[in-house]
C-alpha positions in Angstrom: 137.4 117.0 160.4 135.8 114.0 160.9 132.1 113.8 161.5 130.0 111.6 163.3 126.5 112.8 162.0 126.8 111.3 158.5 126.1 107.9 159.2 122.8 106.4 157.7 120.8 103.2 158.6 122.1 101.8 155.0 125.5 102.5 155.9 125.3 100.9 159.2 123.9 97.7 157.9 126.2 97.6 155.1 129.2 98.0 157.7 127.9 95.0 159.3 127.9 92.8 156.3 131.3 93.9 155.1 133.3 94.2 158.1 135.1 90.9 157.9 138.5 92.6 157.4 138.2 94.4 161.0 136.7 91.3 162.3 140.0 89.3 161.2 142.1 92.0 162.6 140.4 91.9 166.1 141.1 88.2 166.4 144.8 88.9 166.2 144.4 91.4 169.0 142.3 88.7 171.1 145.3 86.3 170.6 147.4 88.8 172.1 145.4 89.8 174.9 144.8 86.3 175.9 141.6 86.6 177.5 140.7 84.4 180.4 137.0 83.2 181.6 136.0 85.8 184.1 137.8 88.8 182.3 136.3 92.2 181.8 136.9 93.7 178.5 136.3 97.2 177.3 136.0 97.3 173.4 136.1 101.1 172.4 134.8 101.8 168.8 133.0 98.6 168.9 131.2 99.3 165.6 128.2 96.9 164.9 129.4 94.4 167.8 130.5 91.5 165.8 134.1 91.0 168.0 132.7 91.8 171.1 130.1 89.3 170.8 132.7 86.8 169.7 134.6 87.7 173.1 131.4 87.3 175.2 130.4 84.1 173.8 134.0 82.3 173.5 136.7 84.2 175.3 135.4 85.5 178.7 132.7 83.2 179.7 129.5 83.7 181.6 131.5 84.9 184.7 133.1 87.4 182.5 131.9 90.6 180.7 132.3 92.5 177.6 131.5 96.2 177.4 131.0 97.4 174.1 131.3 101.3 173.5 130.8 102.9 170.1 129.8 106.6 169.3 127.5 105.8 166.4 123.9 105.2 167.4 122.7 103.3 164.3 125.6 101.0 164.8 124.9 100.7 168.5 121.3 99.6 167.8 122.5 96.6 165.4 125.2 95.7 168.0 122.7 95.9 170.9 121.0 92.8 168.9 123.9 90.8 169.5 124.0 91.7 173.2 123.6 89.1 176.0 124.0 88.7 179.8 127.7 89.3 179.8 127.8 91.5 176.8 126.3 95.0 177.1 126.4 97.9 174.2 126.6 101.6 175.3 126.7 105.0 173.1 130.0 106.6 174.1 133.4 107.6 173.2 137.0 106.6 174.2 137.7 110.3 175.2 135.2 110.2 178.0 135.1 106.8 180.0 133.9 108.8 183.2 131.1 106.4 183.5 133.6 103.6 184.5 135.4 103.3 187.9 139.2 103.2 188.1 140.9 99.8 187.8 137.8 98.0 186.4 138.7 96.3 183.4 141.2 93.5 182.7 141.6 94.6 179.0 140.8 97.5 176.8 140.9 96.9 172.9 140.7 99.5 170.1 140.3 97.6 166.8 140.5 99.7 163.4 139.4 102.6 165.3 142.7 104.4 166.8 143.3 106.1 163.4 139.9 107.8 164.0 140.9 109.3 167.1 142.2 112.9 167.1 142.9 113.1 170.8 144.9 109.9 171.2 146.3 111.0 174.5 143.0 111.6 176.1 142.0 108.0 174.9 144.9 106.3 176.4 144.8 108.2 179.6 141.1 107.0 180.1 142.1 103.6 178.8 145.1 103.4 181.4 142.8 104.8 184.3 139.9 102.2 183.9 142.4 99.3 183.5 143.3 97.3 186.6 147.1 96.9 187.4 148.7 94.2 185.0 145.5 95.0 182.7 146.3 94.8 178.9 145.4 97.3 175.9 145.8 95.9 172.2 145.5 98.5 169.4 145.5 98.3 165.8 145.8 101.3 163.4 146.8 102.1 159.8 150.3 102.8 159.6 151.7 106.2 158.5 154.6 104.9 156.9 153.0 101.9 154.7 149.8 103.4 153.6 147.1 101.0 152.0 146.6 100.8 148.3 143.5 102.7 148.4 145.1 105.4 150.3 147.8 105.6 147.9 145.4 105.7 145.2 143.6 108.7 146.8 146.7 110.6 147.5 147.8 110.5 144.0 144.4 111.5 142.5 144.1 114.5 145.0 147.7 115.4 143.9 147.0 115.1 140.2 143.8 117.3 140.5 145.4 119.8 143.0 143.3 118.9 145.8 146.3 117.2 148.1 146.2 117.7 151.6 148.3 116.1 154.6 146.1 113.6 155.5 142.5 112.0 153.8 139.6 112.8 155.8 137.3 109.6 155.5 140.5 107.3 154.8 142.0 106.8 158.4 142.7 110.4 158.8 144.8 110.3 162.0 147.3 107.5 161.3 150.1 107.0 163.3 153.9 105.6 162.6 155.4 102.9 164.5 157.6 105.2 166.7 154.6 107.3 167.4 152.4 104.6 168.8 155.2 103.5 170.9 155.8 106.9 172.2 152.0 107.5 172.8 151.6 104.4 175.0 154.7 105.0 176.8 153.7 108.3 177.7 150.3 107.4 178.8 152.2 104.8 181.4 151.9 101.5 179.5 154.7 99.2 179.1 154.9 98.4 175.6 154.9 94.7 175.1 155.0 94.5 171.2 154.4 96.7 168.2 154.4 95.2 164.6 153.0 95.9 161.2 150.9 93.4 159.7 150.2 93.2 155.8 146.6 91.9 155.0 145.3 91.0 151.4 141.6 92.2 150.7 139.8 90.5 147.8 136.7 92.4 146.6 134.1 91.2 144.1 134.3 94.4 142.1 135.2 98.0 142.0 132.0 99.2 143.6 132.4 96.6 146.3 135.9 98.6 147.3 134.0 102.0 147.0 131.1 100.6 149.3 133.5 99.4 151.8 135.2 102.9 151.9 131.7 104.4 152.5 130.7 102.0 155.0 133.7 101.9 157.0 134.0 105.6 157.2 130.6 106.1 158.6 129.9 108.6 155.6 133.1 110.5 155.7 134.7 109.1 152.5 135.5 112.3 150.6 132.5 113.9 152.2 134.3 117.1 152.6 134.3 117.9 148.8 131.5 119.4 147.2 129.3 117.1 145.4 130.4 117.6 141.8 134.1 117.4 142.9 133.2 114.2 144.8 131.7 112.6 141.9 134.7 113.3 139.9 137.1 111.9 142.4 135.1 108.9 142.8 135.2 108.5 139.0 139.0 108.8 138.9 139.3 106.4 141.8 137.4 104.1 140.0 139.6 104.1 137.0 142.4 103.9 138.7 141.2 100.4 140.5 140.7 98.8 137.1 144.5 97.9 137.5 144.1 96.0 140.4 141.4 94.0 138.7 142.7 90.1 138.6 141.8 87.3 135.9 138.4 86.4 137.6 137.4 90.0 137.9 137.7 90.3 141.4 140.0 93.1 142.7 143.0 92.6 145.2 144.3 95.3 147.4 146.8 95.5 150.2 146.6 97.0 153.7 149.2 97.4 156.3 148.3 97.7 159.9 150.2 98.7 163.2 149.4 96.1 166.1 150.4 97.1 169.6 150.0 95.4 172.9 150.7 97.3 176.3 150.4 96.7 180.0 149.5 98.7 182.9 152.1 98.2 185.4 
């Protein structure tokens, strides 16, 4: 089970410095949401607030507002350094939006967070409730049918060592398929405007950078369910497997596949 208690100041700061991939994903979602000056956005799982700051500065204007919601206090502390008159940051989770009124927001965004949520039905129901009629929701999530390169490496190594499991904790544990995401959105009452899979190429400076990204983006959950000696052996095996992804200049090239979905409350 994913833990929200394993984050550290070092991991939070590291994530803030290396979260360019998530920041890039979020901008695709913003394009789909087509926010206007004066709009109110709820950013669920906002991390260190880079994307919500962008929205507050350049999308909704002084008359609009962005509420960033994040369950990890250490990341909230960093995000609050980016807060402004039209950008507030709160500790909280998408499963409980009771602090917000019905029909309060023009848009809800869940950027690279949906695959961390075990109770997706509750999150979607709450999102639907707080959205105004005609409001939009935008989601990016790891795709079950097209796992990232690093996920394939982990699954292969776990299988070889006899530690295989149905999903990898610390590596987007609650992935969904294209069909599952569509069904979940429709069941919550949304009209699905678009779902597609996008492929991204990530270039890392070295192998350690890949492992650091995995640890920071999983807020300490990366392979953390294993005993230290087992985890150490797995990390060494992953390190060796990553060598084949090394490019001529020494960097590593890895691919990720993400589902992007946009829906509307009608």
